[in-house]
All heavy atoms as TSV, in Angstrom:
chain	resi	resn	atom	element	x	y	z
A	1	MET	N	N	77.172	59.687	104.057
A	1	MET	CA	C	77.155	61.100	103.847
A	1	MET	C	C	77.226	61.889	105.170
A	1	MET	O	O	77.910	62.868	105.227
A	1	MET	CB	C	75.885	61.465	103.053
A	1	MET	CG	C	75.983	62.792	102.364
A	1	MET	SD	S	77.329	62.882	101.198
A	1	MET	CE	C	76.721	64.079	100.118
A	2	PRO	N	N	76.506	61.485	106.229
A	2	PRO	CA	C	76.588	62.196	107.489
A	2	PRO	C	C	78.021	62.223	108.074
A	2	PRO	O	O	78.409	63.203	108.689
A	2	PRO	CB	C	75.647	61.436	108.436
A	2	PRO	CG	C	74.774	60.629	107.557
A	2	PRO	CD	C	75.532	60.387	106.300
A	3	GLU	N	N	78.764	61.184	107.799
A	3	GLU	CA	C	80.154	61.135	108.276
A	3	GLU	C	C	81.004	62.207	107.564
A	3	GLU	O	O	81.818	62.894	108.197
A	3	GLU	CB	C	80.737	59.736	108.028
A	3	GLU	CG	C	82.072	59.528	108.661
A	3	GLU	CD	C	82.567	58.098	108.493
A	3	GLU	OE1	O	81.743	57.150	108.562
A	3	GLU	OE2	O	83.764	57.960	108.242
A	4	ALA	N	N	80.779	62.371	106.249
A	4	ALA	CA	C	81.512	63.356	105.517
A	4	ALA	C	C	81.124	64.778	105.948
A	4	ALA	O	O	81.984	65.646	106.073
A	4	ALA	CB	C	81.229	63.197	104.032
A	5	GLU	N	N	79.839	64.995	106.280
A	5	GLU	CA	C	79.410	66.299	106.758
A	5	GLU	C	C	80.006	66.600	108.134
A	5	GLU	O	O	80.427	67.745	108.405
A	5	GLU	CB	C	77.877	66.356	106.806
A	5	GLU	CG	C	77.240	66.440	105.442
A	5	GLU	CD	C	75.705	66.487	105.534
A	5	GLU	OE1	O	75.146	66.494	106.659
A	5	GLU	OE2	O	75.084	66.448	104.467
A	6	ALA	N	N	80.071	65.617	108.962
A	6	ALA	CA	C	80.670	65.797	110.274
A	6	ALA	C	C	82.137	66.135	110.147
A	6	ALA	O	O	82.653	67.008	110.852
A	6	ALA	CB	C	80.501	64.557	111.142
A	7	HIS	N	N	82.844	65.471	109.245
A	7	HIS	CA	C	84.250	65.745	108.969
A	7	HIS	C	C	84.418	67.168	108.464
A	7	HIS	O	O	85.337	67.886	108.862
A	7	HIS	CB	C	84.796	64.710	108.023
A	7	HIS	CG	C	86.267	64.746	107.820
A	7	HIS	ND1	N	87.146	64.439	108.830
A	7	HIS	CD2	C	87.030	65.119	106.752
A	7	HIS	CE1	C	88.391	64.563	108.375
A	7	HIS	NE2	N	88.331	64.981	107.114
A	8	LEU	N	N	83.537	67.585	107.566
A	8	LEU	CA	C	83.565	68.942	107.010
A	8	LEU	C	C	83.360	69.982	108.106
A	8	LEU	O	O	84.127	70.955	108.203
A	8	LEU	CB	C	82.494	69.128	105.918
A	8	LEU	CG	C	82.326	70.540	105.379
A	8	LEU	CD1	C	83.583	71.017	104.671
A	8	LEU	CD2	C	81.116	70.612	104.445
A	9	HIS	N	N	82.389	69.779	108.974
A	9	HIS	CA	C	82.118	70.721	110.057
A	9	HIS	C	C	83.276	70.765	111.035
A	9	HIS	O	O	83.615	71.847	111.542
A	9	HIS	CB	C	80.810	70.357	110.789
A	9	HIS	CG	C	79.593	70.588	109.952
A	9	HIS	ND1	N	79.223	71.845	109.499
A	9	HIS	CD2	C	78.648	69.745	109.473
A	9	HIS	CE1	C	78.116	71.736	108.784
A	9	HIS	NE2	N	77.729	70.483	108.776
A	10	ALA	N	N	83.911	69.646	111.317
A	10	ALA	CA	C	85.061	69.620	112.209
A	10	ALA	C	C	86.237	70.434	111.593
A	10	ALA	O	O	86.907	71.182	112.273
A	10	ALA	CB	C	85.494	68.201	112.490
A	11	ASN	N	N	86.437	70.252	110.285
A	11	ASN	CA	C	87.500	70.979	109.607
A	11	ASN	C	C	87.214	72.495	109.563
A	11	ASN	O	O	88.119	73.310	109.705
A	11	ASN	CB	C	87.730	70.449	108.190
A	11	ASN	CG	C	88.470	69.136	108.177
A	11	ASN	OD1	O	89.171	68.802	109.143
A	11	ASN	ND2	N	88.331	68.368	107.126
A	12	GLN	N	N	85.954	72.868	109.387
A	12	GLN	CA	C	85.584	74.275	109.385
A	12	GLN	C	C	85.776	74.895	110.726
A	12	GLN	O	O	86.248	76.038	110.863
A	12	GLN	CB	C	84.128	74.420	108.913
A	12	GLN	CG	C	83.933	74.179	107.453
A	12	GLN	CD	C	82.467	74.157	107.016
A	12	GLN	OE1	O	81.583	73.878	107.842
A	12	GLN	NE2	N	82.213	74.466	105.750
A	13	ALA	N	N	85.446	74.155	111.793
A	13	ALA	CA	C	85.648	74.642	113.168
A	13	ALA	C	C	87.161	74.810	113.455
A	13	ALA	O	O	87.560	75.785	114.071
A	13	ALA	CB	C	85.017	73.690	114.164
A	14	ASN	N	N	87.956	73.852	112.989
A	14	ASN	CA	C	89.393	73.941	113.160
A	14	ASN	C	C	89.985	75.137	112.424
A	14	ASN	O	O	90.819	75.843	112.953
A	14	ASN	CB	C	90.060	72.614	112.722
A	14	ASN	CG	C	91.521	72.558	113.102
A	14	ASN	OD1	O	91.907	73.035	114.170
A	14	ASN	ND2	N	92.329	71.981	112.263
A	15	LEU	N	N	89.494	75.371	111.200
A	15	LEU	CA	C	89.937	76.534	110.422
A	15	LEU	C	C	89.573	77.850	111.134
A	15	LEU	O	O	90.397	78.755	111.235
A	15	LEU	CB	C	89.319	76.488	109.041
A	15	LEU	CG	C	89.633	77.693	108.117
A	15	LEU	CD1	C	91.161	77.777	107.878
A	15	LEU	CD2	C	88.892	77.534	106.811
A	16	ALA	N	N	88.384	77.923	111.682
A	16	ALA	CA	C	87.943	79.126	112.398
A	16	ALA	C	C	88.840	79.332	113.658
A	16	ALA	O	O	89.225	80.492	113.920
A	16	ALA	CB	C	86.475	78.996	112.815
A	17	LEU	N	N	89.193	78.279	114.334
A	17	LEU	CA	C	90.081	78.394	115.486
A	17	LEU	C	C	91.441	78.868	115.097
A	17	LEU	O	O	92.018	79.798	115.713
A	17	LEU	CB	C	90.190	77.034	116.196
A	17	LEU	CG	C	91.154	76.981	117.353
A	17	LEU	CD1	C	90.751	77.897	118.490
A	17	LEU	CD2	C	91.331	75.545	117.848
A	18	LEU	N	N	92.010	78.326	114.015
A	18	LEU	CA	C	93.329	78.717	113.567
A	18	LEU	C	C	93.321	80.185	113.089
A	18	LEU	O	O	94.289	80.923	113.377
A	18	LEU	CB	C	93.798	77.794	112.444
A	18	LEU	CG	C	94.100	76.361	112.857
A	18	LEU	CD1	C	94.378	75.493	111.616
A	18	LEU	CD2	C	95.279	76.326	113.810
A	19	ARG	N	N	92.281	80.620	112.448
A	19	ARG	CA	C	92.189	82.023	112.002
A	19	ARG	C	C	92.158	82.947	113.220
A	19	ARG	O	O	92.766	84.003	113.222
A	19	ARG	CB	C	90.968	82.222	111.125
A	19	ARG	CG	C	91.144	81.727	109.727
A	19	ARG	CD	C	89.970	82.037	108.852
A	19	ARG	NE	N	90.263	81.668	107.465
A	19	ARG	CZ	C	89.347	81.375	106.557
A	19	ARG	NH1	N	88.085	81.408	106.894
A	19	ARG	NH2	N	89.706	81.069	105.324
A	20	GLN	N	N	91.405	82.565	114.269
A	20	GLN	CA	C	91.317	83.395	115.468
A	20	GLN	C	C	92.652	83.456	116.182
A	20	GLN	O	O	93.084	84.493	116.654
A	20	GLN	CB	C	90.225	82.854	116.411
A	20	GLN	CG	C	90.034	83.733	117.630
A	20	GLN	CD	C	89.567	85.125	117.276
A	20	GLN	OE1	O	88.679	85.304	116.482
A	20	GLN	NE2	N	90.169	86.125	117.909
A	21	GLN	N	N	93.349	82.311	116.227
A	21	GLN	CA	C	94.694	82.293	116.861
A	21	GLN	C	C	95.676	83.173	116.118
A	21	GLN	O	O	96.474	83.894	116.733
A	21	GLN	CB	C	95.213	80.859	116.949
A	21	GLN	CG	C	94.494	80.032	117.974
A	21	GLN	CD	C	94.965	78.570	117.956
A	21	GLN	OE1	O	95.510	78.079	116.963
A	21	GLN	NE2	N	94.723	77.914	119.075
A	22	LEU	N	N	95.594	83.168	114.804
A	22	LEU	CA	C	96.467	84.030	113.997
A	22	LEU	C	C	96.138	85.484	114.234
A	22	LEU	O	O	97.034	86.317	114.400
A	22	LEU	CB	C	96.320	83.653	112.529
A	22	LEU	CG	C	97.215	84.395	111.538
A	22	LEU	CD1	C	98.687	84.160	111.882
A	22	LEU	CD2	C	96.918	83.971	110.121
A	23	LYS	N	N	94.824	85.819	114.312
A	23	LYS	CA	C	94.421	87.182	114.574
A	23	LYS	C	C	94.897	87.636	115.956
A	23	LYS	O	O	95.340	88.772	116.123
A	23	LYS	CB	C	92.902	87.270	114.487
A	23	LYS	CG	C	92.360	88.677	114.640
A	23	LYS	CD	C	90.846	88.690	114.476
A	23	LYS	CE	C	90.293	90.088	114.780
A	23	LYS	NZ	N	88.839	90.088	114.810
A	24	ASP	N	N	94.784	86.751	116.966
A	24	ASP	CA	C	95.215	87.080	118.321
A	24	ASP	C	C	96.727	87.280	118.444
A	24	ASP	O	O	97.180	87.932	119.360
A	24	ASP	CB	C	94.751	85.973	119.293
A	24	ASP	CG	C	93.282	85.917	119.481
A	24	ASP	OD1	O	92.564	86.901	119.121
A	24	ASP	OD2	O	92.758	84.887	119.972
A	25	ALA	N	N	97.485	86.719	117.523
A	25	ALA	CA	C	98.954	86.811	117.576
A	25	ALA	C	C	99.477	88.080	116.908
A	25	ALA	O	O	100.654	88.377	116.984
A	25	ALA	CB	C	99.585	85.585	116.904
A	26	GLU	N	N	98.614	88.828	116.256
A	26	GLU	CA	C	99.013	90.027	115.514
A	26	GLU	C	C	99.252	91.201	116.494
A	26	GLU	O	O	98.437	91.491	117.346
A	26	GLU	CB	C	97.934	90.383	114.509
A	26	GLU	CG	C	98.270	91.585	113.651
A	26	GLU	CD	C	97.160	91.895	112.671
A	26	GLU	OE1	O	96.054	91.378	112.816
A	26	GLU	OE2	O	97.446	92.632	111.715
A	27	LEU	N	N	100.391	91.848	116.355
A	27	LEU	CA	C	100.677	93.058	117.120
A	27	LEU	C	C	100.405	94.272	116.231
A	27	LEU	O	O	100.847	94.326	115.101
A	27	LEU	CB	C	102.140	93.090	117.553
A	27	LEU	CG	C	102.569	92.030	118.546
A	27	LEU	CD1	C	104.047	92.091	118.789
A	27	LEU	CD2	C	101.795	92.168	119.834
A	28	VAL	N	N	99.669	95.247	116.773
A	28	VAL	CA	C	99.274	96.416	116.006
A	28	VAL	C	C	99.743	97.647	116.783
A	28	VAL	O	O	99.499	97.782	117.962
A	28	VAL	CB	C	97.745	96.465	115.824
A	28	VAL	CG1	C	97.348	97.668	115.029
A	28	VAL	CG2	C	97.279	95.187	115.145
A	29	ALA	N	N	100.430	98.547	116.071
A	29	ALA	CA	C	100.883	99.812	116.658
A	29	ALA	C	C	99.690	100.762	116.786
A	29	ALA	O	O	98.821	100.763	115.913
A	29	ALA	CB	C	101.969	100.445	115.819
A	30	PRO	N	N	99.676	101.579	117.828
A	30	PRO	CA	C	98.536	102.514	118.000
A	30	PRO	C	C	98.574	103.688	117.005
A	30	PRO	O	O	97.610	104.417	116.894
A	30	PRO	CB	C	98.733	103.026	119.416
A	30	PRO	CG	C	100.154	102.836	119.717
A	30	PRO	CD	C	100.593	101.654	118.916
A	31	LEU	N	N	99.684	103.884	116.299
A	31	LEU	CA	C	99.791	104.946	115.323
A	31	LEU	C	C	100.881	104.597	114.294
A	31	LEU	O	O	101.546	103.580	114.445
A	31	LEU	CB	C	100.117	106.281	116.025
A	31	LEU	CG	C	101.193	106.230	117.111
A	31	LEU	CD1	C	102.558	106.453	116.562
A	31	LEU	CD2	C	100.857	107.275	118.160
A	32	ASP	N	N	101.052	105.411	113.279
A	32	ASP	CA	C	102.055	105.120	112.251
A	32	ASP	C	C	103.449	105.253	112.859
A	32	ASP	O	O	103.795	106.342	113.406
A	32	ASP	CB	C	101.936	106.094	111.077
A	32	ASP	CG	C	100.685	105.839	110.221
A	32	ASP	OD1	O	100.203	104.700	110.285
A	32	ASP	OD2	O	100.265	106.739	109.507
A	33	ALA	N	N	104.212	104.182	112.823
A	33	ALA	CA	C	105.546	104.183	113.442
A	33	ALA	C	C	106.411	103.128	112.794
A	33	ALA	O	O	105.922	102.280	112.052
A	33	ALA	CB	C	105.396	103.928	114.932
A	34	VAL	N	N	107.688	103.193	113.094
A	34	VAL	CA	C	108.645	102.158	112.680
A	34	VAL	C	C	109.269	101.566	113.939
A	34	VAL	O	O	109.366	102.238	114.989
A	34	VAL	CB	C	109.765	102.702	111.768
A	34	VAL	CG1	C	109.175	103.126	110.437
A	34	VAL	CG2	C	110.534	103.799	112.393
A	35	VAL	N	N	109.648	100.305	113.873
A	35	VAL	CA	C	110.265	99.637	115.007
A	35	VAL	C	C	111.698	100.134	115.214
A	35	VAL	O	O	112.496	100.100	114.298
A	35	VAL	CB	C	110.259	98.090	114.807
A	35	VAL	CG1	C	110.990	97.403	115.931
A	35	VAL	CG2	C	108.841	97.603	114.711
A	36	ARG	N	N	111.977	100.659	116.397
A	36	ARG	CA	C	113.345	101.097	116.745
A	36	ARG	C	C	114.123	99.934	117.403
A	36	ARG	O	O	115.279	99.716	117.088
A	36	ARG	CB	C	113.283	102.282	117.689
A	36	ARG	CG	C	112.790	103.524	117.042
A	36	ARG	CD	C	112.793	104.675	117.995
A	36	ARG	NE	N	114.129	104.873	118.549
A	36	ARG	CZ	C	114.421	105.705	119.512
A	36	ARG	NH1	N	113.498	106.406	120.068
A	36	ARG	NH2	N	115.650	105.837	119.944
A	37	THR	N	N	113.475	99.285	118.372
A	37	THR	CA	C	114.125	98.222	119.130
A	37	THR	C	C	113.155	97.101	119.431
A	37	THR	O	O	112.005	97.343	119.761
A	37	THR	CB	C	114.602	98.781	120.496
A	37	THR	OG1	O	115.360	99.985	120.279
A	37	THR	CG2	C	115.478	97.790	121.227
A	38	ARG	N	N	113.638	95.884	119.296
A	38	ARG	CA	C	112.812	94.712	119.665
A	38	ARG	C	C	113.129	94.408	121.138
A	38	ARG	O	O	114.277	94.152	121.485
A	38	ARG	CB	C	113.159	93.509	118.769
A	38	ARG	CG	C	112.314	92.300	119.090
A	38	ARG	CD	C	112.632	91.158	118.170
A	38	ARG	NE	N	113.992	90.715	118.300
A	38	ARG	CZ	C	114.659	90.039	117.375
A	38	ARG	NH1	N	114.094	89.713	116.258
A	38	ARG	NH2	N	115.899	89.709	117.592
A	39	LEU	N	N	112.106	94.467	121.995
A	39	LEU	CA	C	112.283	94.262	123.422
A	39	LEU	C	C	112.003	92.815	123.865
A	39	LEU	O	O	112.350	92.440	124.968
A	39	LEU	CB	C	111.398	95.235	124.201
A	39	LEU	CG	C	111.605	96.711	123.875
A	39	LEU	CD1	C	110.558	97.555	124.547
A	39	LEU	CD2	C	112.998	97.137	124.256
A	40	VAL	N	N	111.327	92.056	123.021
A	40	VAL	CA	C	111.018	90.677	123.323
A	40	VAL	C	C	111.635	89.805	122.231
A	40	VAL	O	O	111.445	90.066	121.059
A	40	VAL	CB	C	109.476	90.453	123.360
A	40	VAL	CG1	C	109.131	88.992	123.593
A	40	VAL	CG2	C	108.827	91.317	124.443
A	41	GLU	N	N	112.360	88.807	122.626
A	41	GLU	CA	C	113.039	87.921	121.667
A	41	GLU	C	C	112.065	86.863	121.129
A	41	GLU	O	O	111.113	86.491	121.834
A	41	GLU	CB	C	114.230	87.245	122.327
A	41	GLU	CG	C	115.329	88.209	122.704
A	41	GLU	CD	C	115.905	88.975	121.526
A	41	GLU	OE1	O	116.092	88.369	120.457
A	41	GLU	OE2	O	116.157	90.169	121.684
A	42	PRO	N	N	112.276	86.366	119.892
A	42	PRO	CA	C	111.425	85.333	119.343
A	42	PRO	C	C	111.414	84.106	120.279
A	42	PRO	O	O	112.455	83.701	120.814
A	42	PRO	CB	C	112.101	84.970	118.029
A	42	PRO	CG	C	112.835	86.235	117.652
A	42	PRO	CD	C	113.273	86.810	118.949
A	43	GLY	N	N	110.264	83.573	120.520
A	43	GLY	CA	C	110.094	82.420	121.429
A	43	GLY	C	C	109.777	82.801	122.847
A	43	GLY	O	O	109.349	82.003	123.655
A	44	GLU	N	N	110.045	84.065	123.214
A	44	GLU	CA	C	109.745	84.557	124.541
A	44	GLU	C	C	108.263	84.815	124.664
A	44	GLU	O	O	107.596	85.201	123.723
A	44	GLU	CB	C	110.519	85.882	124.748
A	44	GLU	CG	C	110.785	86.248	126.165
A	44	GLU	CD	C	111.662	87.470	126.307
A	44	GLU	OE1	O	112.512	87.711	125.416
A	44	GLU	OE2	O	111.501	88.211	127.256
A	45	LEU	N	N	107.709	84.633	125.859
A	45	LEU	CA	C	106.298	84.812	126.105
A	45	LEU	C	C	105.984	86.307	126.204
A	45	LEU	O	O	106.587	87.015	126.996
A	45	LEU	CB	C	105.883	84.097	127.410
A	45	LEU	CG	C	104.403	84.095	127.720
A	45	LEU	CD1	C	103.610	83.373	126.621
A	45	LEU	CD2	C	104.169	83.399	129.056
A	46	ALA	N	N	105.058	86.761	125.383
A	46	ALA	CA	C	104.646	88.182	125.419
A	46	ALA	C	C	103.400	88.310	126.274
A	46	ALA	O	O	102.639	87.378	126.466
A	46	ALA	CB	C	104.335	88.639	123.980
A	47	SER	N	N	103.216	89.524	126.807
A	47	SER	CA	C	102.004	89.804	127.599
A	47	SER	C	C	101.638	91.263	127.391
A	47	SER	O	O	102.440	92.091	126.989
A	47	SER	CB	C	102.285	89.536	129.075
A	47	SER	OG	O	103.106	90.552	129.621
A	48	PRO	N	N	100.333	91.615	127.679
A	48	PRO	CA	C	99.905	92.987	127.496
A	48	PRO	C	C	100.604	93.970	128.422
A	48	PRO	O	O	100.691	95.152	128.157
A	48	PRO	CB	C	98.418	92.919	127.812
A	48	PRO	CG	C	98.032	91.494	127.655
A	48	PRO	CD	C	99.249	90.719	127.988
A	49	GLN	N	N	101.192	93.465	129.517
A	49	GLN	CA	C	101.855	94.341	130.487
A	49	GLN	C	C	103.276	94.699	130.100
A	49	GLN	O	O	103.868	95.613	130.660
A	49	GLN	CB	C	101.881	93.691	131.878
A	49	GLN	CG	C	100.511	93.531	132.531
A	49	GLN	CD	C	99.727	92.341	131.997
A	49	GLN	OE1	O	100.292	91.399	131.443
A	49	GLN	NE2	N	98.417	92.434	132.132
A	50	LYS	N	N	103.823	94.007	129.122
A	50	LYS	CA	C	105.232	94.243	128.751
A	50	LYS	C	C	105.298	94.637	127.245
A	50	LYS	O	O	104.711	93.985	126.415
A	50	LYS	CB	C	106.014	92.961	128.958
A	50	LYS	CG	C	107.503	93.081	128.652
A	50	LYS	CD	C	108.253	91.790	128.914
A	50	LYS	CE	C	109.701	91.935	128.504
A	50	LYS	NZ	N	110.417	90.668	128.572
A	51	ALA	N	N	106.000	95.736	126.994
A	51	ALA	CA	C	106.169	96.173	125.608
A	51	ALA	C	C	106.977	95.166	124.800
A	51	ALA	O	O	107.910	94.561	125.328
A	51	ALA	CB	C	106.835	97.527	125.557
A	52	ALA	N	N	106.615	94.961	123.548
A	52	ALA	CA	C	107.337	94.037	122.675
A	52	ALA	C	C	108.336	94.790	121.796
A	52	ALA	O	O	109.378	94.229	121.404
A	52	ALA	CB	C	106.371	93.240	121.819
A	53	PHE	N	N	108.032	96.024	121.457
A	53	PHE	CA	C	108.903	96.816	120.591
A	53	PHE	C	C	108.928	98.240	121.098
A	53	PHE	O	O	107.986	98.749	121.714
A	53	PHE	CB	C	108.324	96.840	119.150
A	53	PHE	CG	C	108.258	95.486	118.514
A	53	PHE	CD1	C	107.119	94.752	118.461
A	53	PHE	CD2	C	109.410	94.956	117.913
A	53	PHE	CE1	C	107.081	93.512	117.878
A	53	PHE	CE2	C	109.399	93.730	117.312
A	53	PHE	CZ	C	108.204	92.996	117.288
A	54	SER	N	N	110.006	98.939	120.767
A	54	SER	CA	C	110.129	100.386	120.968
A	54	SER	C	C	109.849	100.984	119.578
A	54	SER	O	O	110.473	100.594	118.611
A	54	SER	CB	C	111.506	100.737	121.451
A	54	SER	OG	O	111.701	102.114	121.429
A	55	LEU	N	N	108.939	101.957	119.521
A	55	LEU	CA	C	108.515	102.528	118.259
A	55	LEU	C	C	108.986	103.975	118.106
A	55	LEU	O	O	109.110	104.709	119.078
A	55	LEU	CB	C	106.999	102.488	118.131
A	55	LEU	CG	C	106.332	101.112	118.226
A	55	LEU	CD1	C	104.831	101.269	118.211
A	55	LEU	CD2	C	106.824	100.207	117.132
A	56	ALA	N	N	109.253	104.367	116.853
A	56	ALA	CA	C	109.535	105.750	116.536
A	56	ALA	C	C	108.392	106.255	115.675
A	56	ALA	O	O	108.060	105.658	114.649
A	56	ALA	CB	C	110.847	105.867	115.772
A	57	ILE	N	N	107.759	107.335	116.092
A	57	ILE	CA	C	106.585	107.889	115.407
A	57	ILE	C	C	107.038	108.412	114.026
A	57	ILE	O	O	108.002	109.139	113.921
A	57	ILE	CB	C	105.925	108.976	116.202
A	57	ILE	CG1	C	105.408	108.427	117.514
A	57	ILE	CG2	C	104.783	109.623	115.404
A	57	ILE	CD1	C	104.941	109.479	118.493
A	58	VAL	N	N	106.299	108.029	112.976
A	58	VAL	CA	C	106.643	108.437	111.611
A	58	VAL	C	C	105.978	109.751	111.250
A	58	VAL	O	O	106.579	110.642	110.642
A	58	VAL	CB	C	106.229	107.345	110.616
A	58	VAL	CG1	C	106.424	107.829	109.199
A	58	VAL	CG2	C	107.008	106.081	110.860
A	59	ASP	N	N	104.731	109.914	111.628
A	59	ASP	CA	C	103.954	111.072	111.229
A	59	ASP	C	C	103.207	111.618	112.427
A	59	ASP	O	O	102.070	111.236	112.663
A	59	ASP	CB	C	102.983	110.647	110.111
A	59	ASP	CG	C	102.248	111.811	109.509
A	59	ASP	OD1	O	102.692	112.965	109.676
A	59	ASP	OD2	O	101.196	111.601	108.888
A	60	PRO	N	N	103.823	112.543	113.180
A	60	PRO	CA	C	103.090	113.096	114.337
A	60	PRO	C	C	101.821	113.793	113.903
A	60	PRO	O	O	101.756	114.431	112.853
A	60	PRO	CB	C	104.086	114.117	114.913
A	60	PRO	CG	C	105.424	113.797	114.310
A	60	PRO	CD	C	105.132	113.077	113.011
A	61	LYS	N	N	100.788	113.639	114.708
A	61	LYS	CA	C	99.467	114.192	114.377
A	61	LYS	C	C	99.308	115.623	114.907
A	61	LYS	O	O	98.528	116.369	114.403
A	61	LYS	CB	C	98.374	113.311	114.928
A	61	LYS	CG	C	98.428	111.876	114.454
A	61	LYS	CD	C	98.281	111.796	112.969
A	61	LYS	CE	C	98.304	110.349	112.502
A	61	LYS	NZ	N	98.659	110.149	111.146
A	62	TRP	N	N	100.042	115.973	115.959
A	62	TRP	CA	C	99.927	117.326	116.527
A	62	TRP	C	C	101.202	117.697	117.262
A	62	TRP	O	O	101.983	116.866	117.632
A	62	TRP	CB	C	98.727	117.415	117.458
A	62	TRP	CG	C	98.852	116.522	118.624
A	62	TRP	CD1	C	99.489	116.792	119.808
A	62	TRP	CD2	C	98.324	115.206	118.781
A	62	TRP	NE1	N	99.418	115.718	120.678
A	62	TRP	CE2	C	98.690	114.722	120.078
A	62	TRP	CE3	C	97.580	114.374	117.976
A	62	TRP	CZ2	C	98.326	113.463	120.535
A	62	TRP	CZ3	C	97.232	113.118	118.444
A	62	TRP	CH2	C	97.607	112.680	119.700
A	63	CYS	N	N	101.365	118.989	117.460
A	63	CYS	CA	C	102.508	119.506	118.204
A	63	CYS	C	C	101.929	120.467	119.250
A	63	CYS	O	O	101.021	121.244	118.990
A	63	CYS	CB	C	103.465	120.268	117.315
A	63	CYS	SG	S	104.279	119.244	116.133
A	64	VAL	N	N	102.529	120.477	120.444
A	64	VAL	CA	C	102.081	121.332	121.514
A	64	VAL	C	C	103.190	122.361	121.746
A	64	VAL	O	O	104.320	122.013	122.042
A	64	VAL	CB	C	101.826	120.506	122.815
A	64	VAL	CG1	C	101.400	121.431	123.948
A	64	VAL	CG2	C	100.779	119.451	122.560
A	65	PRO	N	N	102.870	123.658	121.624
A	65	PRO	CA	C	103.911	124.653	121.882
A	65	PRO	C	C	104.258	124.732	123.365
A	65	PRO	O	O	103.412	124.499	124.210
A	65	PRO	CB	C	103.259	125.980	121.417
A	65	PRO	CG	C	101.797	125.703	121.404
A	65	PRO	CD	C	101.611	124.233	121.216
A	66	ILE	N	N	105.492	125.035	123.635
A	66	ILE	CA	C	105.988	125.129	125.033
A	66	ILE	C	C	106.013	126.571	125.466
A	66	ILE	O	O	106.392	127.438	124.818
A	66	ILE	CB	C	107.333	124.459	125.193
A	66	ILE	CG1	C	107.194	122.986	124.895
A	66	ILE	CG2	C	107.844	124.640	126.581
A	66	ILE	CD1	C	108.490	122.226	124.915
């Protein structure tokens, strides 16, 4: 029985790791927008310093008069 519990705990830890990796791979826009241009190709390494997409704002929240 202890062997089965150890196997269960190892699988649960692996599942938690995979869920975190999936969460870390998600790109989230800072506001409602649609993708205009893809700047990073699939398989290319992404980083926080380089934009992955060019976005077009769908619903502006405010306007500033000129």
